[in-house]
C-alpha positions as CSV (number, residue, x, y, z in Angstrom):
1,M,-34.7,9.2,4.1
2,P,-32.2,9.1,7.1
3,I,-33.4,9.9,10.5
4,V,-32.3,13.5,11.4
5,F,-34.1,13.8,14.8
6,C,-34.0,11.6,17.8
7,P,-37.2,9.6,18.2
8,F,-37.1,9.8,22.0
9,C,-36.1,13.4,22.8
10,A,-36.6,15.1,19.3
11,N,-33.1,16.7,19.3
12,L,-31.1,16.9,16.1
13,L,-28.9,13.9,15.5
14,I,-25.2,14.5,14.7
15,L,-22.8,12.5,12.7
16,S,-20.1,10.7,14.5
17,R,-17.5,7.8,14.2
18,A,-18.8,4.5,15.4
19,D,-16.7,2.0,17.4
20,T,-16.8,-0.5,14.5
21,G,-15.1,2.0,12.2
22,G,-18.2,3.1,10.3
23,N,-20.3,6.3,10.9
24,R,-23.4,6.7,12.9
25,L,-26.0,9.4,13.8
26,E,-26.2,10.0,17.6
27,C,-28.1,12.1,19.9
28,R,-26.2,14.4,22.3
29,T,-28.7,14.3,25.1
30,C,-29.8,10.7,25.3
31,P,-28.0,7.4,24.5
32,Y,-29.9,7.0,21.1
33,E,-27.6,5.9,18.2
34,H,-28.5,5.1,14.5
35,P,-25.8,3.2,12.6
36,I,-25.3,4.3,8.9
37,D,-24.8,1.1,6.9
38,K,-25.1,2.6,3.4
39,P,-23.8,5.8,1.9
40,I,-26.3,8.8,2.0
41,Y,-25.7,11.2,-0.8
42,S,-27.2,12.4,-4.0
43,R,-25.6,13.9,-7.1
44,K,-27.4,15.7,-9.8
45,N,-26.0,16.9,-13.1
46,F,-27.7,20.0,-14.3
47,P,-27.6,20.9,-18.0
48,R,-25.4,24.0,-18.7
49,K,-27.2,27.0,-19.9
50,E,-26.0,29.0,-22.8
51,K,-24.8,32.4,-21.5
52,E,-24.5,35.6,-23.4
53,D,-21.3,37.5,-23.4
54,V,-21.2,40.0,-20.5
55,F,-20.1,42.9,-22.6
56,G,-22.8,42.9,-25.4
57,G,-22.9,39.5,-27.0
58,P,-21.3,38.3,-30.3
59,G,-21.1,41.8,-31.9
60,A,-19.5,43.6,-28.9
61,W,-16.0,43.5,-30.5
62,D,-17.1,44.7,-33.9
63,N,-16.8,48.5,-33.0
64,A,-14.0,48.2,-30.4
65,Q,-10.8,50.1,-30.8
66,K,-7.8,48.3,-32.2
67,G,-4.2,48.7,-31.1
68,K,-0.7,47.2,-31.4
69,V,-0.5,44.7,-28.5
70,Q,1.2,41.3,-28.3
71,C,-1.2,38.4,-27.9
72,D,-1.1,36.9,-24.4
73,S,-1.4,33.3,-25.5
74,G,1.8,31.4,-25.8
75,T,1.1,30.0,-29.3
76,C,0.0,33.1,-31.3
77,N,2.3,35.7,-32.7
78,G,-0.4,38.3,-33.4
79,N,0.4,41.8,-32.6
80,E,-3.0,43.6,-33.1
81,A,-5.9,43.4,-30.7
82,A,-9.3,44.9,-30.2
83,F,-9.7,46.5,-26.7
84,F,-12.0,48.4,-24.5
85,Q,-11.7,49.7,-20.9
86,V,-14.3,49.3,-18.1
87,Q,-14.1,50.6,-14.5
88,I,-15.0,47.4,-12.6
89,R,-13.3,48.3,-9.3
90,S,-13.5,51.4,-7.1
91,A,-12.8,54.8,-8.6
92,D,-9.3,55.2,-7.1
93,E,-8.2,52.0,-8.9
94,P,-7.1,52.0,-12.6
95,M,-9.5,50.9,-15.4
96,T,-9.4,47.3,-16.5
97,T,-8.6,46.8,-20.2
98,F,-10.1,43.8,-22.0
99,Y,-8.3,42.6,-25.2
100,K,-9.2,40.2,-28.0
101,C,-6.5,39.1,-30.4
102,M,-7.4,39.8,-34.0
103,T,-5.4,36.7,-35.2
104,C,-6.5,33.9,-32.9
105,G,-9.4,35.4,-31.0
106,H,-7.8,34.8,-27.6
107,R,-9.2,37.0,-24.9
108,W,-7.4,38.4,-21.8
109,R,-7.5,41.4,-19.5
110,D,-4.9,43.7,-18.0
111,N,-5.4,45.6,-14.7
112,N,-2.5,48.0,-15.2
């Protein structure tokens, strides 16, 4: 555990550049310096949680309206998509339309 407070005046130590090219922790009120000779960090990888679809889960698109819309992905030539509209911004802004291609399953949205 690194020293974060000065042992003499109990002020918070700040990170600064040492004359030797490394880093150090130093006190702003007294001449105390603590050289940092090894990296101080920690990295944690947390497991990803499985999230449900925001708009109702796996069956949300089953009862959605369908219309003739060109797929937004560059590789699909599908021309039918399921869609629904949601007011996600303020009332004076247009509704946002969410699409799902019936051919490839690609999802996109349009803010009109």
